[in-house]
Each structure stands twice: as C-alpha cells, then as structure tokens.
C-alpha positions, 0 to 999 in steps of 0.5 A: 354711741349716743346715750339713750335720753331716759331721765327727766333732766336730760335735754330735749332735741329743742333744748340741745339746739339752744345750748349747743351753740353756746358751748366752746368749740372742742379743744385741739392740741397743737400737734393733733390728738384723738378727739373727744371720747364723750359727746357734749350733749351727755356731759351737759345732761350729767351736769343737769342730772346732778343739779336736778336730782341732788346727788354726789358726782360720784353717784352718777348713773353709769349711762353717763360718762365717767363722773371724774369726766363730767366733773372735769368739765364742770370745772374747766368750763367754770375757769372758762366763765361759760356759765356767765356767758350762758346765763347772758345770752339766754336771758337775752333770748328770753327778753327778746322773745317778750319784746324786751331790750336784751340788757335790763335797766331795772332789776330785783335783789333779794337774799335767801339763807339756806341750810349747810351740809356737813360737807359746808366748811367753818370758814364759809358758813355762819348763823342767821340769827333772824332765820335761825339758819346756820349755813350760807346766805345766796344773794342775787339780782334779777332783771324784772321777769325773774331771770338771773343777772348775778348771784354771790354766795356769802356765810349766813351771818353776813347782813343783807346790807352788807352782802348787797354791797358785794354783790353790786360791785359783782353786778357792775363788774359782770356788766363791764365784762359783758359789754352790756349796752344798758346797765341796771341803774334801778334796783327794787329791794325789801327793807333788809337793804334799807338804810346806807346801802342806798345813799352808797349806791346812789353815790358810788354806783349811780343806782337807786335802789327803791325799798318795797315794804309790805303793806301795813297791816298785812297778815300772812302771805301776799304778792308784793308788786315789784318783789314776787318776781324774785321770790319766785326765782328762789322758788325756781332754784329750790326746786333743783335738789342740789340747792335745797341745801348748800352741799358745796365745800366752796362758795364759787361751786354753789354759785356755779351750780345756780347758774346751772339752774338758771341755764336749765330753767331759761333753756326750757322757757326758750325751747317751749316759747312759754314760761314753764308752769307747775303741773296741776294735781295728779288725777288718780282713776276712780274705783 
C-alpha cells in the first residue's frame, strides 16, 4: 500500500522523478526471493524526514517503514557510495540547466564549526578557541554556484589549513573516482587558509588557492565577492535541523547527512527549474 505524502519533507512527484533513476536497482538473491517490502520512495522520504526534522531514527512517524529498515537502507547505500554519485549527478544536472560545463574547474572552500551533542564522542570532537565552540568542524568545497563537491567532518580543534589538506586530497580522490572530465584547479578561500597551504596545493596538486579577504575597514556584515556562495551553502545546510548541531556518533555519518541535505536541495532546484527562495514575511488578517 502506497503511503500518503503528508510531510513538507516528502518528495513531490517531480522531485521523485529526478531521484528515482539515481537509486540502485532492487537487490535480488541468486536463488530468488521475495521483492522488497517497502517502496523506495517511502525509504527516501523517511531519510529526508530525519534530515529535515532532526528527529532520531527511532522517532520516525508510524506511517513510514520501520526505522530499522530505513536505517538499514541508509547505511547500505552509504557502503555503496550512493550519495557520492547522487551529489555528482545532481550537481551536473543543475550546472547544465544553467548553461555551464557539468564538471567545474573552479570552486569555493570554507569551514564551519558546529556544536556537538552529547552523542559525539571525545575522540572525534574538539574545541575551536576562535569560535569558542566545542564540537566538530565541517570543511566543504563547492562549485561557484554553491553546489557541494566534497565534505569532510573533523574535530573543531583542527586548524583550517590542516583540515584543508585532507579536504583537497579527498576532492582529488573523488574526482578521480568519478572520472570527471575537468578537475578543480582554482579555489577561492578566506584568510584562514592562507600561508603554507597555498604553496603545498600549488606544488603537490597543481591547484591555485586564491585568498579573498574582507575589505579593509569593513564593519558589520557585507557580501564578499567569490565567497558569498559557499557561505550561502552553509546556510542551506543548517536549515536542516539534523545539521543545526552535530548529533552523529561517527564523522562519516555526519558527512552522509550533509550529502543527503545537498541532494534534497539540488533535487528541489531541478524540479522547480529555478533556485529555491526564502518565503517572505507571513501576512496575518487584520481585525
């Protein structure tokens, strides 16, 4: 029986049409066996509900498949690197729809320190003295549209320059695995990534890191060219309640949740045909 779509996080028919072709074919045992009991769409909706609402897996509403089944699919698909391929495929679709090459050659790099919940173990958390945050730090690289390329979650105590080395090696590895036609050779970053990192990236990875600094004398908030798109990406991510704080026991799970949030954002963008916009102020009837 098909579940009635009732939550804001549920995929629309148009969004499901984008996601369905990217999922793996249903597994079958060589000796045969019964078909999958729960529709794939319900499984994806349940994962997106957890990411969007921020609830624990055990607190999934009863009209979804059992939480054990949903979590089993979540972990199995991660073992199959499904979210990596989905992020790459959806990003290419968005870029092509905007008249750009499917594979970017330039990107934006940044980090975000986020508080860690009690479920985050001591071994994978740290203290960011600059931001005064005890938890983890998210390192991301996006294209110039702000679409996710790669994410790495480390203890918040890790310095930006040290985390960026691991992030850039991960980016190179992902591009080799996906056999991208073009590789990111130019990155824009803030002052936290300046110094020896730029020489290391240029020498070892043949990648230029251009540090974009705030205008001298700037006070308060101002949009900084070449950096605003990646800041907007962090805003997109933290709009998902599961990502407002780091709740995951393992950094790899936190990275997977971030990829699911990016998948959801890009899927909605493709289905709508335009970037998502924030709703305006609510209008209340006058007496």
